N, C-alpha and C positions, 0 to 999 in steps of 0.2 A: 784340873780346869775349874775356874770359878763357877759356882752355881748362879744362874740367872733368875732374878726375881723382878716381878712387876708389882708395884704398889699402886693400887687403883682406889682412890678415895677423893671425894669432892672437896675435902679440907686440904688445900694446898700446903698449908703450914705443917700439918700433921704428916703428909706424904714426905715432905722435905726432911723433917726430923727423923722419920723412920729410915729414909734413904741414907742419911748421913751415918746413922748408927750401923746399918747393914753394910755400908761400904767400909766402915772401920773394921767390921767383922770379917771382911774379905769376900763379900758377895758383889756381883755385878748387878746394879739396880737401875731400873727405869721407872719413872712415875707418870701417871696420867690422872686427870681430874674429872673426867666424865665417862659415862658408860660406852658411848659410841667409839670414842678414841681408844679406850681400853680393849674393846672387842676387836677393833682393827689390829691393834698391836699383838694381841694373842693369836690372831689368825695369820699374821705376817711373820712373827718371830717365834723362836722356840724357847720358852721360859720353863724353868724347873718348878718354880713356885709362884703362885698368884696370891697376893694379899688383897682382899676384896671387901670393900664397904657395901652394905646392902642398899642404902638410899643414896642414889646419885642422879644427876640430871641426864637426860638423853636415853638411858637404858639402865634399868635397875640391876643391882648386883645379883638378884635372884634370876633375872632373865639371862644374864651373862653366865652364871653358874650352870644353869640348866642347859644352855646351848653348848658350852665348853665340854661338859661331861658327856654329851652326846657325840662329840667329835674327837676329843683328846682325853683319853682316860689316864694318860701318863702325867699330865699336869696336876700338881698338888695344889689344893686351894685352901687358904685360911681365910675365914670370914671374920671381918671386924664389924661388930654391931653394937649399937647403943640400945637396941630393942631387948626388953626382958625376954628371957627364954623360958619356955614352959618346962615343968618338971619332966614331962614325957620326953622332950627333946634332949634334955640334959642326961636322962637315964637310958636313952636309946630305944625308947618304946615307940612303936608306930602310933601315929595320931592322925586325926582327921584334918588337921590344918595343912592345906596345900603348901603354904610358904615354908612351914617347918619341915615338911617332907623333902622339899627342894634343898633346904639347908643341910640335910643329911648327906647330900652328895659331896659336901666339903670334907676334907681330911681333918679340919680343926675349926673351932669357933672360939674367938677371943672377944670377950665383952668389953665395951668402952665404958668408962675409962679403964685403961689396962696398964699393968705393970710391964715395962719393956722386957724384963727378964722372962716373963711368961711367953711373950711373943717370940723372943730369941730361942727359947728352949723348944718351942713348937717347930720353928724353922729348922733348927739343928736336928730334931727328931726326923722331920720329913726329908731332909737333905742327906741323911745318913751320917751326920756328925754327932758325937756324943754330947748331950746337953751338959752345961757346966754345973 
């Protein structure tokens, strides 16, 4: 059965580009462009992976991540962010920054701009497929 992925980012063009690539890779993909719509979709449908931007209108990716992980520990989350990440977060060290501690709830973080192969390999790793 195809893995179901939700791509949630306020950049509609980026969402559509990621969706096209993932569909070509054999995934079932849904896109949403604001936090409230994304939250409703996650609550209503059973996704395997959520690709989540941090900064979005309506509800931030951090709020969504924190809420989801409190309810659905099975959903794998990959954060897309243009925000510089601290050395502590990159190395897995506990830090005092609340936002970075929420980011730790995700199974992966991919920094923008990103290489699509990096994202694909992370998705394959989380979905149980061997990365290329």
